Each structure stands twice: as structure tokens, then as C-alpha cells.
LOVO-736278 format. One line per 5 residues: number of its first residue (from 0); their letters; for each residue x, y, z of C-alpha. Coordinates in steps of 0.5 Angstrom, whole numbers. Layout:
<atoms>
NUM = a = X,Y,Z; ...
</atoms>
This chain:
<atoms>
0 = mgdqh = 0,0,0; 2,7,-1; 8,10,-5; 13,4,-7; 20,5,-6
5 = apgpq = 26,0,-7; 29,-4,-1; 34,-1,4; 42,-3,2; 42,-6,9
10 = stead = 36,-10,8; 39,-17,9; 42,-15,16; 35,-12,18; 32,-18,16
15 = risee = 36,-22,20; 35,-18,26; 27,-18,25; 28,-25,25; 31,-25,32
20 = rkrll = 26,-20,34; 20,-25,32; 23,-31,36; 24,-26,42; 16,-25,42
25 = svvgd = 15,-33,44; 18,-32,51; 13,-26,53; 8,-29,56; 1,-27,59
30 = dlwgi = 4,-23,64; 4,-17,59; -3,-14,58; -7,-7,57; -2,-1,56
35 = ellrf = 4,-5,58; 3,-10,52; 2,-4,47; 8,0,50; 12,-6,49
40 = aiqqa = 10,-8,42; 11,0,40; 18,0,43; 19,-7,39; 17,-4,32
45 = vadla = 21,3,33; 27,-1,35; 26,-6,29; 26,0,24; 31,5,28
50 = glggm = 25,10,28; 24,17,31; 18,14,35; 12,11,35; 4,11,37
55 = vhlgr = -2,6,38; -9,8,37; -15,4,38; -22,3,35; -27,-2,32
60 = pglgg = -29,-2,25; -35,2,23; -34,6,30; -36,13,28; -31,16,33
65 = glrlv = -25,13,29; -18,12,32; -16,14,39; -9,15,41; -7,11,47
70 = vtsgl = 0,10,47; 6,14,45; 14,12,45; 19,17,44; 15,23,41
75 = ppafa = 14,30,44; 8,32,47; 7,37,42; 7,32,36; 3,27,40
80 = qewer = -3,32,41; -4,33,34; -5,25,33; -10,25,39; -16,23,35
85 = vegng = -15,20,27; -22,20,23; -23,13,21; -25,15,14; -19,20,13
90 = plapa = -13,19,9; -8,19,14; -3,12,15; -6,10,21; -13,10,18
95 = rafrd = -12,7,12; -8,1,15; -14,0,20; -19,1,14; -16,-3,9
100 = vafvw = -13,-8,14; -6,-8,11; 1,-5,12; 2,2,9; 8,6,8
105 = aplan = 7,14,7; 12,20,6; 12,26,10; 6,29,6; 1,24,8
110 = vvpsm = 4,24,15; 2,30,19; -5,32,20; -8,39,20; -5,43,25
115 = repda = -9,48,29; -6,54,27; -3,54,19; 3,57,21; 5,52,27
120 = tvgrp = 11,48,27; 12,46,34; 9,39,32; 12,38,25; 17,32,24
125 = pagta = 23,33,21; 24,34,13; 24,27,10; 20,23,15; 16,17,13
130 = maaip = 11,13,17; 10,6,17; 3,3,20; 0,-4,21; -7,-6,24
135 = llgrg = -7,-9,30; -11,-16,28; -16,-19,34; -20,-25,33; -26,-21,30
140 = gpvgt = -22,-16,26; -17,-10,27; -18,-7,34; -13,-1,33; -6,1,29
145 = msvlt = 1,1,31; 5,7,27; 13,8,27; 16,15,24; 22,14,21
150 = lssye = 27,18,17; 29,13,12; 28,14,5; 27,7,4; 21,2,5
155 = psagq = 22,-3,10; 25,-9,8; 21,-16,7; 24,-18,13; 22,-12,17
160 = rafle = 15,-12,14; 14,-19,16; 16,-18,23; 11,-12,24; 5,-16,21
165 = tlgrw = 7,-21,26; 8,-16,31; 1,-13,30; -2,-20,30; 1,-22,36
170 = agehl = -1,-15,40; -8,-16,37; -9,-23,39; -6,-22,46; -11,-16,47
175 = skpsg = -17,-20,45; -15,-27,48; -20,-29,53; -15,-30,58; -14,-23,59
180 = pppgs = -17,-18,64; -24,-19,66; -29,-14,65; -29,-8,68; -21,-8,68
185 = mlaec = -17,-3,64; -16,-7,58; -23,-9,57; -25,-1,58; -20,0,52
190 = qeqpt = -23,-5,48; -30,-3,49; -29,5,48; -22,6,45; -21,13,48
195 = ashlq = -15,16,52; -19,19,57; -23,13,59; -16,9,60; -16,11,67
200 = qdlpa = -24,9,69; -26,3,72; -19,0,74; -19,-5,80; -18,-2,87
205 = lgtwd = -11,1,87; -7,0,93; -1,5,95; 5,3,99; 10,7,102
210 = wdirt = 16,3,106; 22,6,110; 28,1,108; 32,3,114; 26,2,120
215 = gdviw = 22,-3,116; 16,1,117; 10,1,112; 4,5,110; -2,2,106
220 = ndatl = -8,5,104; -15,2,105; -15,-2,98; -8,-5,100; -10,-8,106
225 = tvfgl = -16,-10,103; -12,-14,98; -8,-17,103; -14,-19,107; -12,-15,113
230 = dpdtf = -16,-11,119; -14,-4,119; -15,-4,126; -10,-9,128; -5,-8,122
235 = dgrie = 2,-7,126; 5,-3,120; 11,-7,119; 14,-10,113; 15,-17,117
240 = twmgv = 7,-17,116; 7,-17,109; 12,-22,108; 8,-27,112; 2,-25,107
245 = vhpdd = 6,-27,101; 6,-34,99; 12,-38,101; 13,-41,95; 14,-34,92
250 = lpwvl = 17,-30,97; 24,-32,95; 24,-29,88; 20,-23,90; 25,-21,95
255 = sdide = 30,-22,90; 27,-18,85; 26,-12,91; 33,-13,93; 35,-12,85
260 = airlg = 31,-6,85; 34,-3,91; 41,-5,88; 41,-2,81; 36,4,83
265 = rmync = 31,0,78; 23,0,78; 20,-5,82; 15,-9,78; 13,-16,80
270 = eyrvr = 7,-21,80; 6,-26,86; 1,-30,90; -2,-28,97; -4,-32,102
275 = rpdgt = -9,-28,106; -11,-30,114; -18,-33,112; -14,-38,108; -16,-35,101
280 = vgwvr = -10,-35,96; -10,-29,91; -6,-26,86; -3,-19,86; 1,-14,81
285 = srgrl = 6,-9,85; 10,-3,82; 14,1,86; 20,6,85; 26,7,90
290 = vvden = 27,14,94; 34,16,96; 36,21,101; 40,27,101; 47,23,100
295 = gepar = 44,18,95; 43,12,99; 37,8,99; 31,11,104; 24,9,102
300 = mvgtl = 20,5,96; 14,7,94; 9,4,89; 2,2,88; -1,-5,87
305 = wdvtr = -8,-8,85; -11,-15,85; -11,-19,79; -14,-26,82; -19,-26,76
310 = theal = -14,-25,71; -11,-32,73; -18,-35,75; -20,-34,67; -13,-37,65
315 = etvag = -15,-43,69; -22,-44,66; -19,-44,59; -13,-48,60; -13,-52,66
320 = pqthd = -10,-51,73; -3,-54,70; -2,-48,66; 0,-44,73; 6,-48,73
325 = seraa = 8,-47,65; 6,-39,66; 10,-39,72; 16,-42,69; 15,-37,63
330 = verag = 14,-31,67; 21,-33,71; 25,-34,65; 22,-27,62; 24,-24,68
335 = risql = 31,-27,68; 32,-25,60; 29,-18,62; 34,-18,67; 40,-20,63
340 = trala = 38,-15,58; 39,-9,63; 45,-12,66; 48,-13,59; 47,-6,57
345 = eavtv = 50,-4,64; 56,-8,63; 63,-4,61; 68,-9,61; 69,-16,58
350 = qdvad = 68,-19,65; 62,-15,67; 59,-19,61; 61,-26,63; 59,-25,70
355 = asadh = 52,-22,67; 51,-28,63; 53,-33,68; 48,-30,73; 42,-29,68
360 = ilpsf = 43,-35,63; 45,-41,67; 39,-41,72; 34,-39,66; 36,-46,63
365 = gasgl = 39,-50,69; 46,-50,66; 52,-51,70; 57,-48,66; 59,-42,62
370 = mlafr = 65,-40,57; 66,-34,53; 72,-34,48; 75,-29,43; 78,-32,37
375 = egdhl = 85,-29,37; 90,-32,31; 90,-40,31; 87,-40,38; 81,-39,42
380 = rpvgf = 82,-34,48; 77,-36,54; 75,-29,57; 70,-31,62; 68,-38,65
385 = tgysk = 64,-41,71; 63,-48,72; 70,-50,70; 77,-51,73; 82,-46,71
390 = efidr = 86,-52,69; 81,-54,64; 80,-47,61; 88,-47,60; 88,-53,56
395 = vsrip = 82,-51,52; 86,-44,50; 92,-48,48; 89,-52,43; 89,-49,36
400 = agsgl = 82,-47,33; 83,-52,27; 84,-58,31; 76,-60,31; 74,-56,37
405 = piaev = 66,-55,37; 67,-48,40; 71,-46,34; 67,-49,29; 60,-46,30
410 = lrhrs = 64,-39,30; 67,-41,23; 60,-43,20; 56,-38,24; 51,-43,26
415 = plfit = 49,-46,33; 51,-53,35; 47,-57,41; 50,-63,43; 45,-67,48
420 = sveey = 50,-72,51; 57,-74,52; 56,-80,46; 54,-75,41; 60,-71,43
425 = ieryp = 65,-76,42; 61,-79,35; 62,-72,32; 69,-70,35; 73,-76,36
430 = ktadl = 79,-72,36; 77,-68,42; 73,-73,46; 77,-73,52; 75,-66,53
435 = aaagg = 68,-68,55; 70,-72,61; 75,-67,63; 70,-61,63; 65,-66,67
440 = kkawa = 59,-64,63; 54,-68,59; 50,-63,54; 52,-57,51; 50,-51,47
445 = flpli = 55,-48,43; 53,-41,40; 57,-36,35; 57,-29,38; 56,-25,31
450 = asgrp = 56,-17,32; 54,-13,26; 55,-18,22; 62,-20,24; 64,-26,28
455 = vgscv = 66,-24,35; 67,-30,39; 64,-36,42; 59,-38,48; 59,-45,51
460 = lsfae = 53,-46,55; 54,-53,59; 50,-58,63; 51,-63,68; 46,-68,65
465 = prqft = 44,-70,58; 39,-65,56; 34,-65,50; 33,-58,47; 26,-56,45
470 = geern = 25,-51,39; 23,-46,43; 30,-46,47; 34,-47,41; 31,-40,38
475 = lltal = 32,-37,45; 39,-38,46; 40,-36,39; 37,-30,40; 40,-29,47
480 = sglva = 47,-30,43; 46,-24,39; 45,-20,45; 51,-22,49; 55,-21,42
485 = qamer = 54,-14,42; 55,-13,49; 62,-17,48; 64,-13,42; 63,-6,46
490 = arlyd = 66,-9,52; 72,-11,48; 73,-4,45; 72,-1,52; 78,-6,55
495 = rehtr = 82,-4,49; 82,3,51; 82,2,58; 88,-2,58; 91,4,53
500 = akelq = 89,9,58; 92,6,64; 98,5,61; 98,13,59; 96,14,66
505 = rgllp = 102,10,69; 107,14,64; 104,21,66; 105,19,74; 111,18,78
510 = relpq = 112,10,77; 115,10,84; 117,16,89; 124,18,91; 126,16,98
515 = lpavt = 130,22,100; 134,24,106; 129,30,108; 122,26,107; 119,19,106
520 = aaary = 113,19,102; 107,15,99; 101,16,95; 95,14,92; 91,15,85
525 = lpagk = 84,13,85; 80,14,78; 73,16,77; 68,11,76; 69,6,71
530 = emevg = 70,10,65; 77,11,63; 80,11,69; 85,17,67; 84,24,69
535 = gdwyd = 88,30,71; 90,29,78; 97,29,79; 103,29,85; 110,29,85
540 = visls = 116,29,90; 122,33,87; 129,33,90; 132,40,90; 139,42,92
545 = adrva = 141,42,100; 137,36,101; 131,41,100; 125,38,97; 119,40,93
550 = ivigd = 112,37,94; 107,38,89; 100,36,88; 95,39,82; 88,37,79
555 = vmghg = 86,39,72; 79,40,72; 75,34,69; 77,27,68; 79,23,61
560 = vseav = 85,22,56; 85,30,55; 85,32,62; 91,27,63; 95,29,57
565 = tmgrl = 94,36,60; 96,34,67; 103,31,64; 104,37,60; 104,41,67
570 = rtavr = 108,36,71; 113,36,66; 113,44,67; 113,44,74; 119,39,74
575 = tladl = 123,44,69; 121,50,73; 123,47,80; 130,45,77; 131,53,76
580 = elspd = 130,53,84; 124,58,83; 120,60,89; 113,57,90; 110,63,88
585 = ellsh = 114,65,82; 113,58,80; 106,58,80; 106,65,76; 110,61,70
590 = lnglv = 105,55,71; 99,60,71; 101,63,64; 102,56,61; 95,54,63
595 = sdlgd = 92,61,60; 96,59,54; 92,53,53; 86,56,52; 80,59,56
600 = dfyat = 77,52,57; 83,49,61; 83,50,69; 87,47,74; 89,47,81
605 = clylv = 96,46,84; 99,46,91; 107,47,91; 111,47,97; 118,47,99
610 = ydptt = 121,44,105; 128,45,108; 131,40,113; 136,44,115; 131,49,118
615 = racvl = 125,45,118; 122,51,114; 116,50,109; 114,55,104; 107,53,100
620 = tragh = 103,57,95; 96,55,93; 92,56,86; 85,54,88; 87,48,91
625 = pppai = 85,45,98; 90,46,104; 94,41,106; 93,37,113; 99,38,117
630 = vhpdg = 100,32,123; 104,34,128; 108,29,132; 103,30,138; 98,27,133
635 = svhfp = 94,34,132; 92,36,125; 92,43,123; 90,46,116; 94,52,114
640 = dadpn = 89,58,114; 91,62,108; 88,65,101; 88,59,96; 88,64,91
645 = splga = 85,63,84; 86,57,80; 91,56,74; 88,59,68; 84,64,72
650 = atppf = 89,67,77; 92,74,77; 99,74,80; 102,75,85; 100,69,89
655 = etvem = 100,69,97; 105,65,100; 105,61,107; 111,60,111; 112,56,117
660 = elpeg = 116,51,121; 115,44,122; 117,40,128; 121,34,126; 117,28,124
665 = sllvl = 111,32,122; 106,29,116; 104,33,110; 98,30,107; 96,33,100
670 = ytdgl = 90,31,97; 85,33,91; 78,35,92; 75,28,89; 78,25,96
675 = vessa = 74,30,100; 68,33,96; 62,30,93; 55,32,91; 53,30,98
680 = ldidq = 59,33,102; 62,40,101; 69,41,102; 69,44,109; 65,37,111
685 = gmahl = 70,33,107; 76,36,110; 73,35,117; 72,28,115; 79,27,113
690 = araln = 82,30,120; 78,25,124; 80,20,119; 87,22,121; 86,22,128
695 = saire = 83,15,128; 89,12,124; 94,15,129; 91,13,135; 91,6,132
700 = alpgt = 98,6,130; 101,4,136; 103,11,139; 110,11,142; 112,5,139
705 = scphq = 118,3,134; 116,2,127; 113,-5,126; 116,-6,120; 123,-5,123
710 = ehsaa = 125,-1,117; 127,6,121; 132,7,126; 129,13,129; 126,14,136
715 = pdatg = 119,13,136; 114,18,137; 107,20,138; 104,18,131; 107,11,130
720 = lrcak = 108,12,123; 116,12,121; 117,8,114; 114,8,107; 110,2,109
725 = cleal = 107,5,115; 105,11,110; 103,6,105; 98,3,110; 96,10,112
730 = cdrlt = 94,12,105; 90,5,104; 86,7,110; 84,14,109; 82,12,102
735 = rtllp = 78,6,104; 75,11,110; 74,17,105; 72,13,99; 68,7,101
740 = raeta = 65,6,95; 69,3,89; 66,8,84; 67,16,85; 64,21,81
745 = ddaal = 71,25,81; 78,22,81; 82,23,87; 90,23,89; 93,23,96
750 = livrt = 100,24,98; 103,23,105; 110,26,106; 113,25,113; 119,30,114
755 = halpg = 126,29,117; 130,35,120; 138,34,118; 141,33,125; 146,39,127
760 = ddmas = 152,34,127; 151,34,119; 151,41,118; 157,46,118; 158,53,116
765 = wplpe = 163,59,116; 163,66,114; 169,68,110; 173,75,109; 172,78,102
770 = hpkaa = 179,77,101; 184,73,96; 186,69,102; 178,67,103; 180,61,98
775 = geark = 185,58,103; 181,59,109; 175,55,105; 180,49,104; 182,49,111
780 = hvrtq = 175,49,114; 173,43,109; 179,39,110; 178,39,118; 170,38,117
785 = lstwd = 171,32,113; 176,29,117; 171,30,123; 166,26,118; 171,21,116
790 = ldals = 170,23,109; 177,24,108; 177,21,101; 173,27,99; 177,32,102
795 = tttel = 181,34,96; 176,34,91; 171,38,96; 177,43,97; 178,44,90
800 = lasel = 171,46,89; 170,50,95; 177,54,93; 174,55,86; 167,58,88
805 = vgnvv = 170,62,93; 175,65,88; 169,67,83; 166,70,89; 172,74,91
810 = rhakg = 173,76,84; 166,77,81; 161,78,86; 161,81,93; 160,79,100
815 = piqlr = 158,77,105; 161,70,103; 158,64,107; 161,57,106; 157,51,108
820 = llrsn = 157,43,108; 152,38,109; 152,31,110; 146,26,108; 146,21,102
825 = vltce = 151,26,98; 156,31,101; 153,38,99; 158,44,99; 155,51,98
830 = vsdgs = 158,58,97; 153,64,98; 154,71,97; 151,78,96; 150,78,89
835 = lttpr = 144,77,84; 149,75,78; 148,68,76; 155,65,74; 155,61,67
840 = irraa = 160,56,64; 163,60,58; 168,57,53; 175,59,54; 180,60,48
845 = etdeg = 187,56,49; 190,63,50; 185,65,55; 188,66,62; 182,65,66
850 = grglq = 175,62,65; 176,55,66; 173,55,74; 166,53,72; 168,48,67
855 = lvsai = 173,45,73; 167,45,78; 162,41,72; 168,36,71; 169,34,79
860 = ahrwg = 162,35,82; 156,30,81; 151,36,80; 152,43,81; 147,49,80
865 = tryta = 145,56,83; 139,59,87; 137,65,89; 137,67,97; 134,72,101
870 = tgkci = 140,76,101; 143,74,94; 145,67,91; 148,61,93; 152,56,88
875 = wteqp = 152,49,90; 155,42,89; 154,35,90; 158,29,91; 155,22,93
880 = lkdaa = 158,19,99; 159,13,95; 165,16,92; 168,17,99; 173,12,97
885 = pallt = 181,13,96; 182,15,89; 187,19,85; 183,26,83; 183,27,76
890 = dqsgl = 178,31,71; 174,27,65; 180,27,61; 184,23,66; 189,29,68
895 = dlsdl = 191,29,75; 188,35,79; 192,35,86; 197,40,84; 192,45,83
900 = ldd = 191,45,90; 195,49,95; 195,53,101
</atoms>
């Protein structure tokens, strides 16, 4: 009927999908009726045609009122309103399909009814819209129509059209069947008066219920009490009373359905038997929804229920009492399949798909084992299994796919295989006959997983006893394999990207934190949710000169690969700027400019601090970042009170700086907002929660005792947290306490640092005169101090370094001059002066008498550099203590340098 068009280019694949949808109709039992039945039917039709939306009209042949709209799916209200009533003798597609009892395909010109205002456009569909309409055929003729709007320029394929016609007959017959609702019910009213306004009339008495999940209290109206046969005067308002009314055979799975609705936040929809106090048994249909509290936690369930006993009595009259058992099985199977569909839609990883398949497919068919496998090259790689041993799975994975494995055969032929007994397996596959005994199964369903016409893998459903597969079971398993295949393909893509994202994250964050004399550190990164597990949070611990340490934590706003890349750029920039020995406020000023250059959509928070173990001084600057928690050795927790400044990219330098002195053994706890802030918790509450968690952890860390890991020789203190393992354990405890849920809305980073002061015996300093003799005095001080430290082997090189540095100050800078030696894991030699001029290495010509001093320093020292101080600058050198062994002093060319020293 209507305009004829060529079939679409994807008609073969569309026909295959339509066939699978036709098979699924066979598992939908009599639990759907009325509006639910019509809504299910139109959703199937829209999905099959990949339509924009659809609608259902009801009417009767010869009825003057025409067709009345009763159900819509995916259509805006303004559009649906124009279709509230369709004239039976009119030219519109639903009327033609109803009148001619035939499929109708109509283009846009024949789709839109007359608008109430000539210039109205709010209800018009997009250009190019067409409509497919089919009649709903009951036992006495058409009872209504089902219409789908689509943007396709092609008429539905033969397979799609056949499915729509089958769907129309199926829906019409279910609407008209005697086992439907009794007279006076919603469906009967729809059939007698097909108008949307009458759908709410003559409903069975509607009960309401309100259940407080936490207290167990329930509130029921009179209709609910009547359905359950309870006396309002003696009802105690407890959920346990309801549990006593539900039929004991139905109670376990009813409670399971409720538990799943609470756990997944889904609508609750259930039909079950009740055994009333007077001994009568009835049927109840109940619906409900979850209500959460301000923290997003389940608080209540509210819903409605009504008596459907007459529907089941009518069914028993037609089909006999035994129908209850088959109906129950069909309802339960349909429920599990519905649950499987939802679970597969929510599955993210391949393991999620395997778990969902095992949880819902196995009990639906009484199976005892399941295996999902991808084909990779010449072998099958099992990616999920249950009911099999690990040894058996490893054995299967080692067998080449071409060795006669049925799991590979079905994938190659793209056709399912059902084997009912061990004998049949051995007869079919003698080369792998021993696998049947090794796996311990006696019947199998081997299913190919085909997604979008491409083989994805295979699924094996196995049984502990021999089994005959009915035609319905074979069709259903074949259809379900398509759902699993789509989910597997999507999950495999996610796993692949997820692996790449994790590798990217590992490459951008520190692989391990350095163990430095001044600090001991531990950290954790927690990704947001299940998405990509990468984000913009980062942290770092950077070694500076004179045993000082830079500690940084930051957060690029948002989470994902783009934010992770930006984080990597900022972390690299921070390390580069830190190497220049910039002050915290100056470093953040440079970083702010970098973020601003990235664009208006890029913002980041950052906290940068420098700890000096020689003075126990800590200087920190923040750019929109939460303050660190500082735990003093007595266990008290403090947050520095200072202006956080604006985030990077929005800030206007200069940045405010905080200076403080940390007692020996203090803890610095740095974190990002994802650890302390959520939709249900503001940052101030989160910081208070963090402080309580720290106090609790310290109280339980055996205060006053030595390190339980025996990895630190220092004296015990009040925190009881001494070594890296102690801090690692504290990180784990804090993340478990602050983020009890596995998934979070924002990624989070946590960095805990314990500070160590440099002992006074490991420091020595001397003032020097602004005179050429200063170099000689410096050599004497060095020689004496290194002898005291038993570092005589480094004396010659250190004397030379000090002599060159002091000589440069005397010749090119100004006083006051200060010499300092520090001993830790390296020997640091520093010379400070009052000049801001930075020395630099220059290339000296062969005839130049000077200019080689810094070249000599660079050749001898392991590391050297310059940093500015409050009074000028400091030039420093480092030599590892492991080099403190007697050796001939030479430069990189091997020339003996000892003769360069004199007193």
C-alpha cells in the first residue's frame, strides 16, 4: 500500500534482526496486557525500523469515533497531541491501515494531520519523515493500529515488514484473548471504548504502599489492606507482616526482585500470590520505585498494587490448572531475560558481560557451566567462564582452533550447535573426545557470537546431565547469543581503550616516589568511576639542592584522556621550573601563564611547597587547591589558614605564600577535591572527615612504639608512622574511609609525606672574608670538617670545588660570603654571596688565562647549580657519599688535578 520504494541497502542484515525479534516474541507470556502490552509492542516496532518514535491507536470497524491515541513512544507531546484522534475515513496512514487491514507506507505529505494553526511548526516532524502503519488484528478483525515514524527514504525490507505484520497480529490477539483481564478492567475498557480519556476509568481498586527501608515500617491505604485481607484496626505497619502474607513459594524470588530494584535503582514490577489470613489465595501485581536520601542512599520504596486474581482464574478456566506451572516458568524466564538485557546494557568490561551472562542465562536454562571466548589468530582465548576449572580452561586455550573444537566450528560456520549427550559429542568430535570427560559436562549449546555481521567469539552453555533442547529453547538461545555478542564487542573495545588509558596514566604519573633523606612519601591515585580510569589529578616529589624537597599536587578540571594529557604537560612543566630553583609563588606564576595559553576551557588547581630539612621551614603556595592537612608529632591535625588564590588559567599573580616551621616527624597530607568533596558532601565537611580519619588512624597506629616494619631506626613518636610501608598502609586506610564506594564521581589523588630534619651534626657553615685568602680558608674548613665526618676520601675534590667557588665570588661578586657543608646521602658544598648575578659556563679559548673554573666544577661535581636566596644567591655542588673511597683525583680527561690545590 502507499508509495513504493526500493528496499534499503542493509535489508539482509535488517531481515536477520527482524527474525531474531520474532523469536523473542515467543518468550513473552501473558504477564503483559493492556497498556504494558501496547507499549512493549510499539517499542519493538520502533527499534526494528530504527525509527524516531511510534504510537498506538485503538478503535473498532464501523465505529464513528474513528481511532483514539492510547500509547506513544519517543514522540514529543506537541506532536502526539495532533494525533489524539484520527478520523476513520481519513487519508492518514493509521486510518488507511485500519480501514484496509493492510500495511501502509506513507511519505511526509501524508503523515502530518491538519495543524490547529496554519503556521504552527511545533508538532511537525523533521523533513524526510515517513510513516509505517500496520493494523492490530484481533480475533474479530482489527482492533487498532501501530505506527512508526522513520527518517529512512526506503520502504521497510520484506523481513521487516513481515515482522511488523507478525507483531500486529501478536498484539491484537493478546488484546482480544479470553485469558486477558476480566470485564471492567483497564484493557476491557480500552476495547469497548477506544479513547485515551477512558483508560483511567473502572480500574481495579488501586492500593498504595510506602516502605521505609531503614526502619521496616510500611504505610498502606485501605485498598492495599483489602487486597491482603488484613484488618486496618490490627495492622501493625511492619514489613514482616507483608512477608507473612506473600505465598511462601513466591517469597524468595519476590524478595530477590526487590533487592535488585534497590541495588540497581530500577523500577520494581512484580506479580505474585498472596495467602490471606482467611485462607484464600489471590494474585497481586505490584509496582514501585526507589526513593534516595540527600546522600544518594536508598531510603524508601513507594508504589501501587492491585488484585489480578480474576485474570488468573480466567486463564485456569480456559487452559486448566496445570497452566500455572508453565505460566510461572514462562514468567520467571521472561523476567530473567529482561534482567539479562538490562545487565548487558550496563556491562562495561568483558568480565562484566561474562558475569551478567552467568548470573542470568545459567538459571534460566538450568545450566551448570558457561564459557565465553574470543578467537585470536589460530587459538581461542577464553575471557570469562564459570563451572569449569582453571586447568580445563588453560587446556582449551592451548588447542589450535582448527583442531576440531566445536566452539571454533560454530564460529566458522556462524551456526549454533546443540549436543545432547557425551555419546553424541564423541561421535561428532572424536579428536577432542577426552575434553567431554575433562570438563565434567554431559550436554552443550555451542553458540556463535555475531555482532553487526562480524564474528566476535563463541559462547558455550553446558549442562551436568544429558538434555534435549526444545525448539523454543534453541530459538531463544540463538536470539540471546546476539545480545551477548553486541555486549561483548562493545566491552572488548572498552577493555582495549581502557588498557591504553591505564598505560597512559602510568606513564604520566610517577612510577615510584623517590626515597629522600628529607622525606618519606606514599601516594594513591583513584580513577573516577568505570569510564576510562584516567584523569587530570597528579602528584610529584622532586629533589632540590641542599636536601630540600619540592612537593606538588594538582588537578586538571575534568577527567578523561584529554585531561590526562594536559596533566602530563603540567607535570613536566613543574619539574622543569623546579629544576630552576624558583620560589613557589614564582613557579605558579609561570604555570598560570602556561595554562592560560592552552585556551579558555582549561583550568587546573595546584599546590606547590618546598621543605628545607636544615631549618624545618616549609613554604607553600596554592592556586585554587585545598590546603594540606598537617599532622604534628603529637597527633594533632591542622589546616593552614590562607587565601587559596584562583585556579591556574583564571588567576592573576602574584600568589599568596605561607611560611611555617614543621616539627621533626610531621606528616603532610596532600589531596585533590575528589577525595573530600562530592554531591552530598561539601569540601569543608570533607576536610573535617579527613581530619577525623587521620586522628583515628594515628590512635590505632600504636603510638610511641617503634616502626612495626622495622625499617626505620629513628626513635618512636606519637604518630607511630615511621617508614614508607606505614605511610602506604595509611593511604589505603584513608581511601577506604573517605571513598567507601568502588566508583567515584571524580578522580582523586592522595600524597602523604613524612618530614625528616637534618641533624645538626650533619651541617657545618663558616663566614669567609671578602679577600683572596678566603679560598685558602675555605679549603682548611673543608679538610677539617670532612676529617671529622670520616670523609677524607672526598677532601681533595671538595677542597678544589670550594676553592673555585669562593675564588669566583671574590673576583666577580660581593659579600657577605658563606661556606656550608651538608652530609646526607650526598655531600653538599655551598658558597653564598650577596650578588644576584648568575654564573655561567663559557668556552675559554686556548690563549685565555681564565674562564675555566666552572668547567672544572662541572667536571668534578656529580651535580651543581645556582639558586637565589633572600640576600643574594647560592652556588652548590653535590658528590655522592658512595664516591668517598680513596682514588686519584682526575678530571674527565684523566689529568691529575691534585697539583691545582695549594694552601
